[in-house]
N, C-alpha and C positions, 0 to 999 in steps of 0.2 A: 924451577920446581914449583914455586908459588904461582907463576903464570899458568902452568899446565894444570895444576890442581884446581885453580879457580876456573879455568876453561872447561875442564871435565865436569865440575859441579854445576856450572851454569848451563852447559849443554844438556845435561840430564834434566835440569829444572825447566828449561825452555820447552823441551820435548814433552815433558809430563804435564805441565800446567798451562802452557800457552799454545799448544798444538801448532808450533811454528813450522814454517816451510822455508827451505833454502833452495834457491835456484841459481845455477851457474857458478857455483863456488870454484869450479875448476878453471874459471877464467882468470883467477888470481894466480900469477906465475908462482911456481913452487920455490923459486929462488931468484935472487937479483933484486935490484931496486924497483919499487913500484909505488905509485901514489893511489890509494884507495879513497875515492871521493864520493861522499854520501850526502843525501838530504838529511835534515836535522829537525825532528819534531818532539824529541823527548830525551831526558837524561838517560834513558835506557838504551839509546842508540849505540854508544861506544861498545858496551859489552855484547850487544846483539851482533854488531859487525865483527867483533873479534872472534866470537864463538862460531860464526858462520864460516870463517876461514880456517884452513888447515895449518897455516903457518902463523907464527906470532906477529901481532901488529904493534906498531909504535904510535902513540897518540899525543896530540896536543890537548891539553886540558886547561881550563880557565885557572888563572893564578890563585883565585880565591880558595880552590880546593886544597892548596898546599899550606894552609894555615895551621893545621893540627899535625904535630910531629909524627904521631903513630899512623895517621891516615896517609901522611906524606910518604912514610917508609913503605906502606903497603902499595899505594898506587905507583910509586916509582918502580917497584918490582913487577908491576903490570905494564911497564914500558911507557908510562905517562911522563910528560914533562910540561912545565908551565908556559903559558902564553898570556900576555896582557891583551885583553880584548879592547877593541876600539882604537888601538894605536898601531903604529908601524914598529912592532917588536923585533928589533934587529937580532937580539939574542936568540929568540925562538926561530927566526928565519935561518940563522947560522946553524943551530942545532938540527933543524930539519934537513938541511943540505948535508950535514955531516952524517946523519943517520942513513940518508939515501946513498951516500958514498960508501957506507959500510954494507950496502946491499939489503937494507931493511924494507919492510912494507910500512909506509907512512900513511896512517888513516887521517883524513882531513874532512872537514865540513865546510864546503865553499861558501855557504850562506853566512858563516860566522857565528850565528846564534840560532836558537830554536825558532821555528815558525809557529806562531800562536794559532794560526788557522788550519795548519796541516798542508797548505798549498806551498809550492816552491817559491822561494824568495830570490831576489837578485843576488848573484854571487859577488863576493869581494875579490879584489884584484890579486890578493896574495897567493892564491892557489896557482894562478897563471904564472906569476913570478917564479915560484918554486918549480913549476913544470919546466920552464925554459932554462932556468939556471942549473937544474939537475939533469935534464935530458931523460928523466924517467918516464915510462909509460904510465897511463892513467886508467884505472879500472873504475868506471862509474857504478854506483850502487844506489838502488832504491829500496828504502825501508818503509814498510806499511804496517800500521797497527800499534806501534809502540806508544803513540800518543793516547791511545785508548787504554793501554795497560798502565802507563804512568804519565798522566797528563800534567801539564804545568800547573802547579799550585793545588793539585788534587792528590787523592790517595791511590793506592794500588788496586787495580781491578783485573779480572781475568778476561782476556780477549785473544783472538787469533792474530798472530803476526807473521809477516813474511819478509824475506830479504832476497833481493835479486842482484846478482853480480853480472855486469855487462862485459862485453869483449873489450880488451885493452885498446886505448887510443894513444897514438903517438903524435907528437908535435915537432915538425921540422923547423929549425931556426931559419929566419929570413936570410936571403942571399946577400952577401957582401956587408952585413952589419949585424950588430947585436940586437936581440929582441928588446923592445921597450914597452912603454905603457899600452900602446895600441895592441900589441901582440898579447900582453898579459891579460887585458880585458877580453879580447876575442877568445882566448883559450878558456877563460873562466866561463864565458857564455856558452861555448861549445860543450864544456863538461856538464853544465846544468841542462843543456838541451838533450844530452845523452841520458841523463837521469830522468828527464821528462819522458823520453821515449820508453824507458823501462817502466815507468809508472803507467803510461798509456797501454803498453803491452800487458802488464799485469792486471789492469782493470778490465781489459777485454778478455782475460783468461784467468779468472779467480781460482 
């Protein structure tokens, strides 16, 4: 109930104030496990991604957000769970795989942290690891404009934003062996390349 009420409130807000545009939201499967992989330029990105989808999302959120009990209670009901940034957080990895086994939509930011320039950064290997260990398809997502609405270290401004969901990508395991670091890194790069394609397509058709 809390998730859906928040979703409805933000959807109305984004439509009214930010003139947002959503493209390809039907590319997110209506059910079953899926990884929704997005570029990251603003703290506004998680709610924008969530509101653009018709099904609930589950989110990794930086551990620092869980310091306040009341806020922890709220974001937990928005399907957020903590991850330690900059480390191999095995607990977060385990929970991610458990959520995918439950058939959830796991929202991830392969770059790991926000881009300060707005350009795409090199992805971290973790998204590739989760892809191969879960077997879930990946929906690439390109978000544009959230850094103008809520820039890092700045105040809130009004600007147009858009979010584009691409077609799902599937990764087949290598024959005769388990996927390893090489496959994890290649998958992460392929996902970021798909996000870049969405960016280029959107810039060519505003």
